[in-house]
Biotite code that builds the C-alpha atoms (Angstrom):
import biotite.structure as struc

atoms = struc.array([
    struc.Atom([-18.298, -0.819, 0.969], chain_id="A", res_id=1, res_name="MET", atom_name="CA", element="C"),
    struc.Atom([-17.563, 0.963, 4.276], chain_id="A", res_id=2, res_name="PRO", atom_name="CA", element="C"),
    struc.Atom([-14.023, 1.119, 5.554], chain_id="A", res_id=3, res_name="THR", atom_name="CA", element="C"),
    struc.Atom([-13.007, -0.849, 8.622], chain_id="A", res_id=4, res_name="THR", atom_name="CA", element="C"),
    struc.Atom([-10.675, 0.092, 11.443], chain_id="A", res_id=5, res_name="ALA", atom_name="CA", element="C"),
    struc.Atom([-8.027, -2.100, 9.790], chain_id="A", res_id=6, res_name="ALA", atom_name="CA", element="C"),
    struc.Atom([-8.456, -0.184, 6.500], chain_id="A", res_id=7, res_name="ASP", atom_name="CA", element="C"),
    struc.Atom([-8.068, 3.141, 8.307], chain_id="A", res_id=8, res_name="ASP", atom_name="CA", element="C"),
    struc.Atom([-4.975, 1.891, 10.117], chain_id="A", res_id=9, res_name="LEU", atom_name="CA", element="C"),
    struc.Atom([-3.535, 0.594, 6.840], chain_id="A", res_id=10, res_name="LEU", atom_name="CA", element="C"),
    struc.Atom([-4.062, 4.021, 5.249], chain_id="A", res_id=11, res_name="ALA", atom_name="CA", element="C"),
    struc.Atom([-2.267, 5.662, 8.198], chain_id="A", res_id=12, res_name="LEU", atom_name="CA", element="C"),
    struc.Atom([0.672, 3.239, 7.854], chain_id="A", res_id=13, res_name="VAL", atom_name="CA", element="C"),
    struc.Atom([1.057, 3.530, 4.083], chain_id="A", res_id=14, res_name="THR", atom_name="CA", element="C"),
    struc.Atom([0.757, 7.333, 4.167], chain_id="A", res_id=15, res_name="GLN", atom_name="CA", element="C"),
    struc.Atom([3.378, 7.570, 6.908], chain_id="A", res_id=16, res_name="SER", atom_name="CA", element="C"),
    struc.Atom([5.784, 5.307, 5.036], chain_id="A", res_id=17, res_name="LEU", atom_name="CA", element="C"),
    struc.Atom([5.171, 7.185, 1.794], chain_id="A", res_id=18, res_name="ASP", atom_name="CA", element="C"),
    struc.Atom([5.835, 10.503, 3.565], chain_id="A", res_id=19, res_name="ASP", atom_name="CA", element="C"),
    struc.Atom([9.091, 9.053, 4.917], chain_id="A", res_id=20, res_name="ASP", atom_name="CA", element="C"),
    struc.Atom([10.197, 7.917, 1.433], chain_id="A", res_id=21, res_name="LYS", atom_name="CA", element="C"),
    struc.Atom([10.111, 4.174, 2.168], chain_id="A", res_id=22, res_name="ALA", atom_name="CA", element="C"),
    struc.Atom([11.430, 2.021, -0.674], chain_id="A", res_id=23, res_name="ASP", atom_name="CA", element="C"),
    struc.Atom([9.609, -0.943, -2.269], chain_id="A", res_id=24, res_name="GLU", atom_name="CA", element="C"),
    struc.Atom([6.426, -0.657, -0.181], chain_id="A", res_id=25, res_name="LEU", atom_name="CA", element="C"),
    struc.Atom([4.329, -3.840, -0.425], chain_id="A", res_id=26, res_name="VAL", atom_name="CA", element="C"),
    struc.Atom([0.968, -4.526, 1.232], chain_id="A", res_id=27, res_name="VAL", atom_name="CA", element="C"),
    struc.Atom([-0.156, -8.144, 1.504], chain_id="A", res_id=28, res_name="ILE", atom_name="CA", element="C"),
    struc.Atom([-3.773, -8.948, 2.347], chain_id="A", res_id=29, res_name="ASP", atom_name="CA", element="C"),
    struc.Atom([-3.748, -11.705, 4.969], chain_id="A", res_id=30, res_name="LEU", atom_name="CA", element="C"),
    struc.Atom([-7.527, -12.132, 5.236], chain_id="A", res_id=31, res_name="ALA", atom_name="CA", element="C"),
    struc.Atom([-8.290, -15.817, 4.964], chain_id="A", res_id=32, res_name="GLY", atom_name="CA", element="C"),
    struc.Atom([-4.606, -16.790, 5.201], chain_id="A", res_id=33, res_name="LYS", atom_name="CA", element="C"),
    struc.Atom([-4.083, -16.302, 8.926], chain_id="A", res_id=34, res_name="THR", atom_name="CA", element="C"),
    struc.Atom([-5.723, -14.869, 12.020], chain_id="A", res_id=35, res_name="THR", atom_name="CA", element="C"),
    struc.Atom([-2.646, -12.937, 13.187], chain_id="A", res_id=36, res_name="ILE", atom_name="CA", element="C"),
    struc.Atom([-3.487, -9.791, 11.196], chain_id="A", res_id=37, res_name="ALA", atom_name="CA", element="C"),
    struc.Atom([-5.513, -8.429, 8.296], chain_id="A", res_id=38, res_name="ASP", atom_name="CA", element="C"),
    struc.Atom([-2.588, -6.832, 6.477], chain_id="A", res_id=39, res_name="HIS", atom_name="CA", element="C"),
    struc.Atom([1.158, -7.260, 6.281], chain_id="A", res_id=40, res_name="LEU", atom_name="CA", element="C"),
    struc.Atom([3.132, -4.176, 5.247], chain_id="A", res_id=41, res_name="VAL", atom_name="CA", element="C"),
    struc.Atom([6.742, -4.546, 4.130], chain_id="A", res_id=42, res_name="ILE", atom_name="CA", element="C"),
    struc.Atom([9.075, -1.690, 3.233], chain_id="A", res_id=43, res_name="ALA", atom_name="CA", element="C"),
    struc.Atom([12.778, -1.007, 2.933], chain_id="A", res_id=44, res_name="SER", atom_name="CA", element="C"),
    struc.Atom([14.828, 1.881, 4.209], chain_id="A", res_id=45, res_name="GLY", atom_name="CA", element="C"),
    struc.Atom([18.077, 3.231, 2.854], chain_id="A", res_id=46, res_name="THR", atom_name="CA", element="C"),
    struc.Atom([19.943, 2.940, 6.170], chain_id="A", res_id=47, res_name="SER", atom_name="CA", element="C"),
    struc.Atom([19.502, 1.967, 9.798], chain_id="A", res_id=48, res_name="GLN", atom_name="CA", element="C"),
    struc.Atom([18.835, 5.609, 10.611], chain_id="A", res_id=49, res_name="ARG", atom_name="CA", element="C"),
    struc.Atom([16.132, 5.805, 7.928], chain_id="A", res_id=50, res_name="HIS", atom_name="CA", element="C"),
    struc.Atom([14.465, 2.635, 9.245], chain_id="A", res_id=51, res_name="ILE", atom_name="CA", element="C"),
    struc.Atom([14.602, 3.937, 12.808], chain_id="A", res_id=52, res_name="GLY", atom_name="CA", element="C"),
    struc.Atom([13.032, 7.246, 11.782], chain_id="A", res_id=53, res_name="ALA", atom_name="CA", element="C"),
    struc.Atom([10.232, 5.488, 9.869], chain_id="A", res_id=54, res_name="MET", atom_name="CA", element="C"),
    struc.Atom([9.525, 3.283, 12.895], chain_id="A", res_id=55, res_name="ALA", atom_name="CA", element="C"),
    struc.Atom([9.520, 6.262, 15.284], chain_id="A", res_id=56, res_name="ASP", atom_name="CA", element="C"),
    struc.Atom([7.139, 8.224, 13.045], chain_id="A", res_id=57, res_name="HIS", atom_name="CA", element="C"),
    struc.Atom([4.773, 5.255, 12.801], chain_id="A", res_id=58, res_name="LEU", atom_name="CA", element="C"),
    struc.Atom([4.761, 4.814, 16.567], chain_id="A", res_id=59, res_name="LEU", atom_name="CA", element="C"),
    struc.Atom([3.988, 8.517, 17.051], chain_id="A", res_id=60, res_name="GLN", atom_name="CA", element="C"),
    struc.Atom([1.090, 8.271, 14.579], chain_id="A", res_id=61, res_name="LYS", atom_name="CA", element="C"),
    struc.Atom([-0.271, 5.136, 16.238], chain_id="A", res_id=62, res_name="PHE", atom_name="CA", element="C"),
    struc.Atom([-0.202, 6.909, 19.594], chain_id="A", res_id=63, res_name="LYS", atom_name="CA", element="C"),
    struc.Atom([-1.886, 10.040, 18.192], chain_id="A", res_id=64, res_name="ALA", atom_name="CA", element="C"),
    struc.Atom([-4.502, 7.796, 16.547], chain_id="A", res_id=65, res_name="ASN", atom_name="CA", element="C"),
    struc.Atom([-5.285, 6.116, 19.868], chain_id="A", res_id=66, res_name="GLY", atom_name="CA", element="C"),
    struc.Atom([-3.928, 2.767, 18.721], chain_id="A", res_id=67, res_name="SER", atom_name="CA", element="C"),
    struc.Atom([-2.672, 1.228, 21.925], chain_id="A", res_id=68, res_name="GLY", atom_name="CA", element="C"),
    struc.Atom([-1.010, -2.151, 22.345], chain_id="A", res_id=69, res_name="ASN", atom_name="CA", element="C"),
    struc.Atom([1.560, -1.634, 19.608], chain_id="A", res_id=70, res_name="VAL", atom_name="CA", element="C"),
    struc.Atom([4.637, -3.789, 20.090], chain_id="A", res_id=71, res_name="THR", atom_name="CA", element="C"),
    struc.Atom([8.023, -3.220, 18.488], chain_id="A", res_id=72, res_name="VAL", atom_name="CA", element="C"),
    struc.Atom([10.942, -5.575, 17.956], chain_id="A", res_id=73, res_name="GLU", atom_name="CA", element="C"),
    struc.Atom([14.364, -4.784, 16.519], chain_id="A", res_id=74, res_name="GLY", atom_name="CA", element="C"),
    struc.Atom([14.366, -1.036, 17.158], chain_id="A", res_id=75, res_name="ALA", atom_name="CA", element="C"),
    struc.Atom([17.813, -1.220, 18.780], chain_id="A", res_id=76, res_name="ASN", atom_name="CA", element="C"),
    struc.Atom([19.579, -2.471, 15.630], chain_id="A", res_id=77, res_name="GLN", atom_name="CA", element="C"),
    struc.Atom([17.231, -1.155, 12.905], chain_id="A", res_id=78, res_name="CYS", atom_name="CA", element="C"),
    struc.Atom([18.232, -3.832, 10.388], chain_id="A", res_id=79, res_name="ASP", atom_name="CA", element="C"),
    struc.Atom([14.722, -5.280, 10.647], chain_id="A", res_id=80, res_name="TRP", atom_name="CA", element="C"),
    struc.Atom([12.055, -3.560, 12.717], chain_id="A", res_id=81, res_name="VAL", atom_name="CA", element="C"),
    struc.Atom([8.761, -5.336, 13.297], chain_id="A", res_id=82, res_name="LEU", atom_name="CA", element="C"),
    struc.Atom([5.772, -3.301, 14.464], chain_id="A", res_id=83, res_name="ILE", atom_name="CA", element="C"),
    struc.Atom([2.692, -5.267, 15.499], chain_id="A", res_id=84, res_name="ASP", atom_name="CA", element="C"),
    struc.Atom([-0.368, -3.030, 15.658], chain_id="A", res_id=85, res_name="ALA", atom_name="CA", element="C"),
    struc.Atom([-2.908, -5.847, 15.874], chain_id="A", res_id=86, res_name="GLY", atom_name="CA", element="C"),
    struc.Atom([-4.721, -5.743, 12.533], chain_id="A", res_id=87, res_name="ASP", atom_name="CA", element="C"),
    struc.Atom([-1.577, -4.487, 10.781], chain_id="A", res_id=88, res_name="ILE", atom_name="CA", element="C"),
    struc.Atom([1.929, -5.951, 11.027], chain_id="A", res_id=89, res_name="VAL", atom_name="CA", element="C"),
    struc.Atom([4.721, -3.784, 9.611], chain_id="A", res_id=90, res_name="VAL", atom_name="CA", element="C"),
    struc.Atom([8.206, -5.007, 8.677], chain_id="A", res_id=91, res_name="HIS", atom_name="CA", element="C"),
    struc.Atom([10.880, -2.396, 7.919], chain_id="A", res_id=92, res_name="LEU", atom_name="CA", element="C"),
    struc.Atom([14.102, -3.777, 6.461], chain_id="A", res_id=93, res_name="PHE", atom_name="CA", element="C"),
    struc.Atom([17.485, -2.887, 5.102], chain_id="A", res_id=94, res_name="ARG", atom_name="CA", element="C"),
    struc.Atom([17.378, -4.193, 1.488], chain_id="A", res_id=95, res_name="PRO", atom_name="CA", element="C"),
    struc.Atom([19.845, -7.060, 1.969], chain_id="A", res_id=96, res_name="GLU", atom_name="CA", element="C"),
    struc.Atom([18.044, -8.293, 5.092], chain_id="A", res_id=97, res_name="VAL", atom_name="CA", element="C"),
    struc.Atom([14.724, -8.112, 3.269], chain_id="A", res_id=98, res_name="ARG", atom_name="CA", element="C"),
    struc.Atom([16.106, -10.107, 0.344], chain_id="A", res_id=99, res_name="ALA", atom_name="CA", element="C"),
    struc.Atom([17.461, -12.772, 2.701], chain_id="A", res_id=100, res_name="PHE", atom_name="CA", element="C"),
    struc.Atom([14.158, -13.362, 4.530], chain_id="A", res_id=101, res_name="TYR", atom_name="CA", element="C"),
    struc.Atom([11.927, -12.846, 1.447], chain_id="A", res_id=102, res_name="ALA", atom_name="CA", element="C"),
    struc.Atom([8.679, -12.478, 3.379], chain_id="A", res_id=103, res_name="LEU", atom_name="CA", element="C"),
    struc.Atom([6.818, -11.623, 0.172], chain_id="A", res_id=104, res_name="GLU", atom_name="CA", element="C"),
    struc.Atom([7.509, -15.122, -1.140], chain_id="A", res_id=105, res_name="ARG", atom_name="CA", element="C"),
    struc.Atom([6.517, -16.703, 2.161], chain_id="A", res_id=106, res_name="LEU", atom_name="CA", element="C"),
    struc.Atom([3.118, -14.951, 2.188], chain_id="A", res_id=107, res_name="TRP", atom_name="CA", element="C"),
    struc.Atom([2.504, -15.097, -1.565], chain_id="A", res_id=108, res_name="GLY", atom_name="CA", element="C"),
    struc.Atom([2.634, -11.347, -2.055], chain_id="A", res_id=109, res_name="GLY", atom_name="CA", element="C"),
    struc.Atom([4.065, -9.335, -4.916], chain_id="A", res_id=110, res_name="PRO", atom_name="CA", element="C"),
    struc.Atom([7.833, -9.171, -4.942], chain_id="A", res_id=111, res_name="GLN", atom_name="CA", element="C"),
    struc.Atom([9.450, -5.739, -5.190], chain_id="A", res_id=112, res_name="PRO", atom_name="CA", element="C"),
    struc.Atom([11.168, -4.914, -8.466], chain_id="A", res_id=113, res_name="ALA", atom_name="CA", element="C"),
    struc.Atom([14.666, -5.236, -6.986], chain_id="A", res_id=114, res_name="ALA", atom_name="CA", element="C"),
    struc.Atom([13.985, -8.842, -5.960], chain_id="A", res_id=115, res_name="LEU", atom_name="CA", element="C"),
    struc.Atom([12.400, -9.709, -9.294], chain_id="A", res_id=116, res_name="ARG", atom_name="CA", element="C"),
    struc.Atom([15.226, -8.198, -11.330], chain_id="A", res_id=117, res_name="LEU", atom_name="CA", element="C"),
    struc.Atom([18.275, -9.428, -9.460], chain_id="A", res_id=118, res_name="THR", atom_name="CA", element="C"),
    struc.Atom([16.947, -12.324, -7.431], chain_id="A", res_id=119, res_name="GLY", atom_name="CA", element="C"),
    struc.Atom([18.720, -10.941, -4.369], chain_id="A", res_id=120, res_name="THR", atom_name="CA", element="C"),
    struc.Atom([17.235, -7.525, -3.765], chain_id="A", res_id=121, res_name="GLY", atom_name="CA", element="C"),
    struc.Atom([20.708, -6.029, -3.920], chain_id="A", res_id=122, res_name="ILE", atom_name="CA", element="C"),
    struc.Atom([21.131, -3.778, -6.880], chain_id="A", res_id=123, res_name="ARG", atom_name="CA", element="C"),
    struc.Atom([24.219, -4.387, -9.019], chain_id="A", res_id=124, res_name="PRO", atom_name="CA", element="C"),
])
């Protein structure tokens, strides 16, 4: 099966986040669930600075890839940064903010180990 533009963009996103040592990376396939995007990517960072750096690196890679029309929300605070790249929507969280909003549960995706083990996402 040939890869699509969304698959290529997803590979770029997951590789960038992996390179930046993102925690608890989850990819949720949204095909058939909504028309807003094909994939939802959720990851945690260890600090606001870490989240900001991951977001900046992703934006640089989108630009180098020729992916225009990328919108960003929350980059000033870096508690929760949302990057909408059309076919891919990326959420970068601090762990406690991620546990509070629990987007994985909302979209029926796999929950990261920290949420499954503690129920809060905050490690004891």
